[in-house]
Structures are given as structure tokens and as C-alpha cells.
N, C-alpha and C positions, 0 to 999 in steps of 0.2 A: 120643322117639322116633317115636311113631305121627304125630305132626304133622309131623315132617319127611318120614315115609314118604308120607302123604295129599298132604303139597306135591310131592314128587317124582312120583309119579303123573300130579298135575295137569298139571307141566311134559311129561311124556312124552304125555300124552293130547291137549294142547294144539299138540304140534309145536315149541313154542319151543324156545331153547338156554338153559338154567342151566349151575350148574357145582355140584357136591358135593364136601365136605371131610369125609374121615372121619379120625380118628385111629386108628392103626393101632400105634403103640407107646410107651408111657409109662415114665420111669424116674425115681425122685427124687420129691419134691412136685409135682405139675402141678396145674392147677385142673380138667381133665377127666381121664376113664378113657377106655384103649380102647375104642374103639366110639361116642364121642362124634361128631355129625355138624353141619355147617353147611351148609345150602343158598343158594346163592346163583339166584333167580329172572331168568327173563327181564326184568321190570319193577324189577330192581334191588332189591327187597326180601328180605328174611334170613329166614330158618326155621331154630330148632336156635341152638347154639351149639359152639366150642371151647374156650370158657374166658374170654372176654373180654380187655380189656386190649391188650397190645401184640401178644400171639400172634395175637388173632382179627383185629386191624388188617393184619398181615400175610399171614393165610390170606385177607383178603379182597382184597387186591392181588394173589394168587394164583388167586384164584376169577375174577375178572375178566379174567384174562389168559388163562386156560384157556376161559372162555366165548367170548371172543374170535378165539383164536386153535385150537381145538379140539383141544389138546395136553394131555395129561396129564403130571403131575409127583409124585413123593413129594420133600416139603420135610421136614428136620429143624432143630430149632433149639434151642439150649440155652437156656433161660429168661432164665437170670442173664446170661451172657457175652454172647450176640446179643442178647439184647431189653431187659436191663436190670430184669427182674422180679423180685420178692422170693421167689418160689417156689423157683427155683433150680434144678428139673428138666429133663427133655429130654423133648420130644415130637417124635413121627413122624407125619406127616400126608398122606393122601393125595389129591390135588387130581385131581378128573376133569370133564371136560365130560359133562353128559347134555341129550339132547334127543329126541324123539320121531322116529321113522323119516321121513325127508324122502319127500314124495311126488313119481313122477314121473309127470307126465302125458303119455303119449306118443301122439301125432297122427299117427296112420297106421302101417298094419298089412302093409308090404311087406316087402322082403327084408333091408334094413337093420334092420327093427325086433324082427324076430326074435333074433337074437342081441344087441342091445342090450337087448332087456328081460330077456332071461336074464343078460346079465352085471349088470346094473344087482339084479334080484332079490337075486343073488349077495353085491352089495356092500352091501346093506342098505337098498335105496330099495322104497318101496311103489309097485307100479307100475301104472298103468290104463293100457289101449291104449284109442283112440278112433277108430272106421272102422265106416262103415256097410256095409262089406262083408262077409256073413256067412262067405263061403266063406275070406277071409284071416283076419279077425276071429273065429279058433275056438279052443277050449281045446287041441287039440293041437297048434297052434301057438305057442300063450302060457299053457304051463302055470304054476300058480301066481299067476297075474296076473289081476287084475279087467279084465272086459272091456265096453266101453260099443258098443253096435251104434248109432249115431248118426252123424248130420253132423258133423265135428268143430266147423266155425264154429258152429254151433248150439250143440252142446254145450259151448263154451267162451263163447258169450254168456251162457248160464243161469249158467254158473258163477263169471264173473270177477269179480266183486266181492268172493266170499270167498277169492281168491288171496292167500297174503301169503310170510312168508320159509319158510315149510314146502314151497313147493311150486316146482316144478321144471318147465317145460315144454320139449318137444322135438319140434319140426315135423319131420317126416318123410313128407310124404302124396307121392302119385304125381302129384300136380297143379299148377303152380306158381301159378295162380289160387287153389287153397285154399291154397298156402304163403303167399301174399301176405296174403289175407285173415285168415287165424290171426295171422300177423306183426303186422300192423295192431292187431288187438284185442290182441295180447298187451302190446304197449309202451305201451299205456293204462293196465296194471294193474300191481299190485307183485309178482310172483312172484319167487322168489329168482333164477331164471335163466331166460332164454330162449335155446333152442339152435335152429337152424336148418339144416339138411344142404342143400350146394350149393355151388356155387362162388364164387370172391371177384365173379366179374361179376354173377353173380346174386343175390348180397347187395347190390352197388351200385345195380343196376335197382330192387330193390323196396323199399329204403329210401329214394330218392330219391323213389320215386312215393308213398311211404306220406307221406314229410315235407311234400311238395308239397301233397297232399290235406289232412292235417290242419291245416297251417298256413293253405289256404283256406279251412277251415271254423273256423278259431279254436278248434280244441279241445286244441291244445296248442301252446305256444311254441315248443318243440324236444323231438326224441324223447329218452328217458331210455335211452339207448345202453349205460349202465355195465351193463346188465343182459343186454344181447344178444350172444350168443356166436355168430357167424355168418361164415364157416362154423364149424360147431360142430367141438371135437374138438383134441387135441393133434396137434401136427406129429411123427409117428412113422412118413411115408412109407407109411400106411395104402393099400392095393389092397385092393379085395372086401368084403364084406358083415361078414364076421367079423372083419377087421382095422379096419375102421370104426369097429364097434361097441367096438372094445379102446380106439382112441383118444377115442369119447364118453365113454365111462363113466370113462377116467383122466381127463379133463377135470373130469368131476361130482365124483370122488372130492379131486381137488386143491384145487378150491374149496371143497368142504365141509370139509375139513382146514385151508384157510386156507394151503395151500402154495404160496406165492410160485413161477411158473416164466414163462419166457419164449417157451414153446413154445407157447401157443394160436394156433390157424387164424385167430382173428376179424379182421375188418377193419375194425371200427367204428372203430379207431384211426387207420387209414390217414389221412393228409393230406388225399388225392385226394377221399373220400368225406366228409369232414370241410367240404372245399372246396364240394363238390356239395350238400351239406346247407343249408350257410351261404347260399348262391346262393338255394336255394329260399326260405330264411325272409326274404331282404332283399329277394325277389320282382320 
């Protein structure tokens, strides 16, 4: 039990995603009692057991599914009838994904950032606001959030190498030049998500220029656009900062939970943008 608990704390502290199986009810002859646990870590290693054999194999498949989709389930198996095990009892096992709180790095402290930070906090994200304007990046505007009074590109450069699957980047600055600089830095790293507030036209223009520069510098054969959500948010007809914040955080939640939707505003799949980026690479 202690071994599973310690391993679970390590998963949560690292920000990786795993999945946990807990035997919640048994009847008849079973290999493990209620309370037995099996943890699947992010690196695919296992800690603990729910009984071995066919039942553990079935649980392992369910754990991998939960880790991938982010969805929980209560599975029930008759060990003899369903799995052909000689025990002959019955087990109910709760399967749940486990992961540390995702980190949302919010670049910009303007009017959209305030409701977005509040909603993201309520949705379970650790929020850090990065802006060098002390009057805007204040505790009054961003309660319960970490705040960094720093130039956003400088801050991102200093931490870029440590970004990973736990990190979600949202660019909402007041300056198109800053947006472009931040986006160029972000697409060369491996965060889980890169979001940019702006129009489709702005997205096309920024990505075309960034693609041309990276290609000319031979620093990237092509942009890793699969993580870029620009324009950011879901298409809910949002108007005004509060509604835009709802659109953005709804997208974060959908992606975090593995919920497929066709409501993303992102333009990176647009054939016109793909054509422009291919033209830049073929130069």
C-alpha cells in the first residue's frame, strides 16, 4: 500500500499522467481484497497488484485507456465466467486517470487574461501570469495565481527547455510583436498546448513569417502545428472578455479530457495556411 501511495505522489508531483485501479468490492473467492491497488505510471511501469492473471490483464487494458482518454470507469468481472479464472469470485474495480495539476502559463495581463485566469483556476489549472506591467499584473487582478513581473519572451526563453506535457501556454499580450516572438519560441518547444488570441488573419500572418524565418535558419524543417490552437478557443460566438475566457477554458478542458469536438477555432488545419507554409519551405 505504501509503495503505491509513494508512486502516486511521484506521478502527481511530476505532472505526468497515469491511471489507478482500486478494488472496491468483492464476493466469493478472489485473489485480492477490497482496497488493493494497481498504478500505471506515465512511463508504462506498474506498482501494486489487483491479483495477477487474467483480471490484472483486463485491468491493465482499462488503465491504459483511462490514461489516454482521461475518463474513469467502474469495471465488474466474474472471474470464472468472464475470465476463466479458477477463483470463481467477482470483483468490482474503479479505474481512474491520475495526473498533477496542469500548469497554465498566461503571457499577458490584459482584459482577457483576468477572467481566463479565474476560470482556469476553477477548472483545476495552476496559473502563472507573466507580464512586466506591475499595475496590471497585481494580486488584486489575479488572486490565487502566481505572478511573474518579467518580460514575457525573456521569461519563456529561460524556461523553454523545461516545458513538457504538463505545460499549457496561452499568449494574450497587448502587442502583436510580443505575440509573434512568443509564438516563435513556443513552437520550437514541447508544451502540451500553445494558444494565441487573435483573428484568423493574424494567425496566418504570424505563422507564415515564423515559418519563413525558421526555414531560412534551418532550425526547423516544419512547424509543429499539432499543438498550436490559434485562434484559441471553441466556436461559441463569444463576444467580450468574459465570453472569450469561457471559450478558451472550455477548449482547455476539452483537450485535457480527451473530448473530441469540431468546434475549435484553430486555423492551422486550414488548407490555405498549409499551402502558404509549404510554399515557404519549398522557398
